[in-house]
C-alpha positions as CSV (number, residue, x, y, z in Angstrom):
1,X,-0.1,0.4,0.1
2,X,1.1,3.4,-1.1
3,X,1.0,6.3,1.8
4,X,2.0,10.2,1.0
5,X,4.9,11.0,2.0
6,X,5.9,14.8,3.3
7,X,8.9,17.2,4.1
8,X,9.5,18.5,7.2
9,X,7.3,22.0,5.9
10,X,4.9,19.7,5.7
11,X,4.9,19.4,1.9
12,X,3.7,16.3,-0.1
13,X,6.3,15.0,-1.9
14,X,5.8,13.0,-5.1
15,X,7.0,9.8,-4.6
16,X,5.1,7.8,-2.2
17,X,6.5,5.0,0.4
18,X,4.7,1.9,0.1
19,X,4.0,0.4,3.6
20,X,3.8,-3.5,4.0
21,X,0.0,-4.6,4.0
22,X,1.1,-7.6,6.6
23,X,1.3,-4.4,9.2
24,X,-0.2,-1.8,8.3
25,X,-3.3,-3.1,6.2
26,X,-4.7,-6.5,8.9
27,X,-7.7,-7.5,9.9
28,X,-7.9,-5.2,13.7
29,X,-9.1,-8.2,16.5
30,X,-10.9,-5.9,18.8
31,X,-10.4,-8.2,21.9
32,X,-7.4,-9.6,20.9
33,X,-6.0,-6.0,21.8
34,X,-7.7,-5.1,24.6
35,X,-6.2,-8.1,26.1
36,X,-2.3,-7.0,25.0
37,X,-3.1,-3.9,25.7
38,X,-4.5,-4.7,29.8
39,X,-1.8,-7.1,30.2
40,X,1.0,-4.0,28.9
41,X,-0.6,-1.4,31.2
42,X,-0.4,-4.4,34.1
43,X,3.2,-4.9,33.4
44,X,3.9,-1.4,34.2
45,X,2.5,-0.8,37.2
46,X,5.3,0.2,40.3
47,X,4.2,-0.9,43.8
48,X,5.9,1.0,46.0
49,X,2.7,0.8,48.8
50,X,4.2,-1.0,51.3
51,X,4.1,-1.6,55.1
52,X,5.4,-4.5,57.6
53,X,3.2,-7.3,59.0
54,X,3.4,-8.5,62.6
55,X,6.7,-10.8,61.9
56,X,8.5,-7.4,60.9
57,X,7.6,-4.6,63.6
58,X,10.0,-3.9,66.1
59,X,9.5,-5.2,69.5
60,X,7.0,-7.8,71.3
61,X,9.7,-10.1,71.8
62,X,8.2,-11.1,75.2
63,X,3.9,-11.8,76.6
64,X,2.8,-7.9,77.4
65,X,1.2,-10.1,80.8
66,X,0.8,-13.4,82.1
67,X,-2.1,-15.0,80.9
68,X,-4.8,-15.2,83.7
69,X,-5.1,-13.6,86.7
70,X,-4.6,-9.1,86.0
71,X,-8.2,-8.9,84.3
72,X,-7.1,-8.0,81.1
73,X,-7.6,-9.7,77.8
74,X,-5.1,-12.3,77.1
75,X,-2.4,-11.3,74.1
76,X,0.9,-12.7,72.9
77,X,2.5,-9.6,71.7
78,X,2.1,-5.8,71.4
79,X,3.4,-7.3,67.6
80,X,-0.7,-7.6,67.1
81,X,-2.6,-5.9,64.6
82,X,-5.3,-5.0,68.0
83,X,-2.1,-3.4,69.1
84,X,-1.2,-0.1,68.2
85,X,2.5,0.1,66.4
86,X,1.8,-3.6,65.4
87,X,1.9,-4.7,62.5
88,X,-0.9,-4.1,59.7
89,X,-3.0,-7.1,58.7
90,X,-3.4,-7.7,54.3
91,X,-2.4,-4.3,54.4
92,X,-0.6,-3.6,50.4
93,X,3.4,-4.8,49.7
94,X,6.0,-5.0,47.1
95,X,6.1,-8.7,46.9
96,X,3.1,-9.5,45.0
97,X,3.5,-11.0,41.4
98,X,1.8,-8.4,38.8
99,X,3.2,-9.6,35.7
100,X,1.3,-11.0,33.2
101,X,3.4,-13.0,30.2
102,X,2.2,-12.3,26.6
103,X,3.1,-14.7,24.2
104,X,5.4,-12.6,21.8
105,X,2.8,-13.3,18.8
106,X,0.4,-11.9,20.1
107,X,2.3,-8.1,21.5
108,X,3.3,-7.9,17.3
109,X,0.0,-8.6,15.9
110,X,-1.8,-6.0,18.3
111,X,1.1,-4.3,17.3
112,X,0.0,-4.5,14.0
113,X,-3.3,-4.4,14.6
114,X,-2.5,-0.8,16.9
115,X,-0.4,0.9,13.1
116,X,-3.6,-0.1,11.0
117,X,-6.2,1.6,13.0
118,X,-3.5,4.3,12.9
119,X,-3.5,4.0,8.9
120,X,-7.0,3.5,8.7
121,X,-8.3,6.6,10.8
122,X,-5.2,8.7,8.6
123,X,-3.7,9.7,11.9
124,X,-0.5,8.6,10.8
125,X,1.7,10.4,9.0
126,X,4.8,10.1,7.5
127,X,7.9,12.0,7.0
128,X,10.8,11.4,4.8
129,X,13.5,12.5,6.7
130,X,13.0,14.2,10.9
131,X,16.8,14.7,11.7
132,X,17.7,18.6,13.3
133,X,21.7,19.6,13.8
134,X,20.6,21.3,17.2
135,X,18.6,21.1,19.6
136,X,15.7,23.6,19.9
137,X,11.7,22.7,20.7
138,X,10.8,25.7,18.8
139,X,11.6,24.0,16.1
140,X,10.5,21.0,16.8
141,X,7.3,22.2,17.4
142,X,7.1,23.9,14.0
143,X,7.4,21.2,12.4
144,X,4.6,18.9,13.7
145,X,2.4,22.2,13.1
146,X,3.9,21.8,9.3
147,X,2.3,17.9,9.5
148,X,-1.0,18.9,11.2
149,X,-0.4,17.5,14.2
150,X,-2.4,19.2,16.8
151,X,-3.3,16.8,19.3
152,X,-1.3,14.4,21.4
153,X,1.7,12.7,19.5
154,X,3.5,9.7,19.0
155,X,6.9,10.1,17.1
156,X,8.8,7.4,16.0
157,X,12.4,7.6,15.0
158,X,14.3,5.2,12.9
159,X,17.0,5.6,14.4
160,X,18.6,8.1,17.5
161,X,18.9,11.4,16.8
162,X,20.1,13.4,20.3
163,X,19.3,16.6,18.8
164,X,15.4,15.8,17.6
165,X,14.4,13.5,20.6
166,X,15.5,16.2,22.8
167,X,13.7,18.7,21.3
168,X,10.6,16.9,21.0
169,X,10.8,15.3,24.3
170,X,9.8,18.8,26.2
171,X,6.8,19.1,24.1
172,X,3.4,18.6,26.1
173,X,1.5,15.9,24.8
174,X,4.6,14.8,22.3
175,X,6.3,11.9,23.7
176,X,9.1,10.0,21.7
177,X,11.2,6.9,21.3
178,X,12.7,5.2,18.7
179,X,11.1,2.7,16.0
180,X,12.5,-0.8,17.3
181,X,10.2,0.0,21.2
182,X,6.9,0.3,19.4
183,X,4.0,-1.1,21.7
184,X,-0.4,-1.1,20.7
185,X,-0.4,0.3,24.7
186,X,2.2,3.5,23.7
187,X,0.7,3.6,20.6
188,X,-3.3,3.5,21.4
189,X,-2.5,6.1,23.9
190,X,-1.8,9.0,21.5
191,X,-3.6,10.3,18.8
192,X,-1.3,10.8,15.8
193,X,1.8,8.6,14.8
194,X,4.9,10.7,13.1
195,X,6.7,7.6,11.7
196,X,9.8,9.0,9.7
197,X,11.1,6.8,6.5
198,X,13.5,5.2,8.1
199,X,11.2,3.9,11.0
200,X,9.3,1.4,8.3
201,X,12.2,0.1,7.9
202,X,13.4,-0.8,10.8
203,X,9.7,-1.8,11.7
204,X,9.7,-4.2,8.8
205,X,13.3,-5.5,9.8
206,X,12.7,-5.7,13.9
207,X,9.0,-6.8,13.7
208,X,8.1,-8.1,11.0
209,X,8.8,-11.9,9.7
């Protein structure tokens, strides 16, 4: 399939870019796509909340008072959750296993579906070259404006270009990454996808079999 290619001034080039249909024009299975995206979101969760249970709090090595004869309720340790300063029952901790394994074929298929949806919704913008000579956020904003990108945007670079990377990442609602790191979750988190021609080649080499 042929797609219109633009330069950094937003002008359409005469030469169109051919995209592999097996990557950018496949039938979308919403159930599979949803399953992969949910799993990827789950795998990105960071467990920071952590409390101590009764085996982790300090003190309470001995019984606070004898079992009988005091008129008070029996207790075995001040580490008990019943006591102030004691352990917490069923509290959050960092030992939970939240990671979900996703078969590589499913991840690749979901990525292709997300790419196809961008093409189908006319939200894929193809640029011949996105390299920059200097770090200049204003110039990066001008380039996206020339391309008609007026909403959230994911920019995928075919090769690392420090000037372009640092210029683009300073823009709000813009995420930039190398094409080899593309995934369904990031693609669907932004409205527009901006690719350079080198990125198309990388996608075919890394993900397409």
